[in-house]
PLY file of the C-alpha trace (Angstrom):
ply
format ascii 1.0
element vertex 89
property float x
property float y
property float z
element edge 88
property int vertex1
property int vertex2
end_header
160.23 -17.35 120.94
161.20 -18.37 124.47
159.03 -21.46 124.45
160.36 -22.42 121.02
164.00 -22.40 122.14
163.22 -24.25 125.36
161.01 -26.74 123.52
163.78 -27.45 121.00
166.23 -28.06 123.84
163.84 -30.44 125.59
163.02 -32.25 122.32
166.70 -33.20 122.00
166.21 -35.32 125.12
162.82 -36.82 124.22
160.82 -34.42 126.39
157.50 -33.34 124.89
156.27 -29.76 125.32
152.92 -28.21 124.46
152.21 -24.48 124.22
149.66 -23.32 126.79
148.01 -20.07 127.85
146.58 -19.38 131.29
145.57 -16.71 133.79
147.14 -17.23 137.24
144.89 -16.72 140.24
147.73 -15.94 142.68
151.13 -14.29 142.68
152.82 -11.51 140.77
150.96 -12.20 137.51
147.53 -12.92 139.02
144.75 -12.01 136.61
147.11 -11.49 133.67
147.04 -13.52 130.45
150.24 -15.60 130.31
151.79 -18.03 127.85
154.12 -20.90 128.54
154.73 -24.56 127.92
153.51 -27.76 129.51
156.39 -30.21 129.96
155.75 -33.97 129.75
158.41 -36.45 130.80
157.88 -40.06 129.72
157.98 -42.19 132.90
160.88 -44.34 131.65
163.00 -41.47 130.30
166.59 -41.40 131.54
167.95 -37.85 131.50
171.43 -36.39 131.91
170.11 -34.13 134.68
173.22 -32.01 135.21
173.83 -31.44 131.50
170.19 -30.65 130.79
169.98 -28.25 133.73
173.09 -26.33 132.65
171.86 -26.15 129.04
168.45 -24.94 130.24
170.02 -22.27 132.46
172.26 -21.19 129.59
169.29 -20.97 127.21
167.28 -18.94 129.72
170.27 -16.68 130.42
170.50 -15.84 126.71
166.78 -15.06 126.59
166.75 -13.23 129.94
170.06 -11.38 130.57
168.88 -10.44 134.08
168.96 -14.16 134.96
172.63 -14.41 133.99
173.35 -11.23 135.97
171.66 -12.79 139.01
173.71 -15.97 138.69
176.88 -13.89 138.84
176.05 -12.61 142.34
178.00 -14.37 145.13
174.88 -15.70 146.90
173.59 -17.39 143.76
177.03 -18.68 142.74
177.36 -20.26 146.19
173.90 -21.79 145.85
174.72 -23.08 142.35
177.85 -24.68 143.81
175.79 -26.37 146.54
173.28 -27.73 144.04
175.59 -28.77 141.21
179.05 -29.05 142.73
180.26 -26.51 140.18
180.02 -22.70 140.31
180.91 -22.11 136.65
178.20 -20.64 134.49
0 1
1 2
2 3
3 4
4 5
5 6
6 7
7 8
8 9
9 10
10 11
11 12
12 13
13 14
14 15
15 16
16 17
17 18
18 19
19 20
20 21
21 22
22 23
23 24
24 25
25 26
26 27
27 28
28 29
29 30
30 31
31 32
32 33
33 34
34 35
35 36
36 37
37 38
38 39
39 40
40 41
41 42
42 43
43 44
44 45
45 46
46 47
47 48
48 49
49 50
50 51
51 52
52 53
53 54
54 55
55 56
56 57
57 58
58 59
59 60
60 61
61 62
62 63
63 64
64 65
65 66
66 67
67 68
68 69
69 70
70 71
71 72
72 73
73 74
74 75
75 76
76 77
77 78
78 79
79 80
80 81
81 82
82 83
83 84
84 85
85 86
86 87
87 88
């Protein structure tokens, strides 16, 4: 479900995604079967980076409420402001 929503968002901008499965060798999920998407950007693709980033964050926040909760914390709001120039989310 997550990959479907994210893939649909990316498809609106001409970004191709492919479902993948893998087993990480390092990190928190090392040795566990995981699913995700491979993201392919055509080399000549011009993207509205800010808009796409905000839409992606919004999509992920709907799917993962803990992400939205994290973005409401002062440290992350300050960081979002540094990155985007806007602290609204």
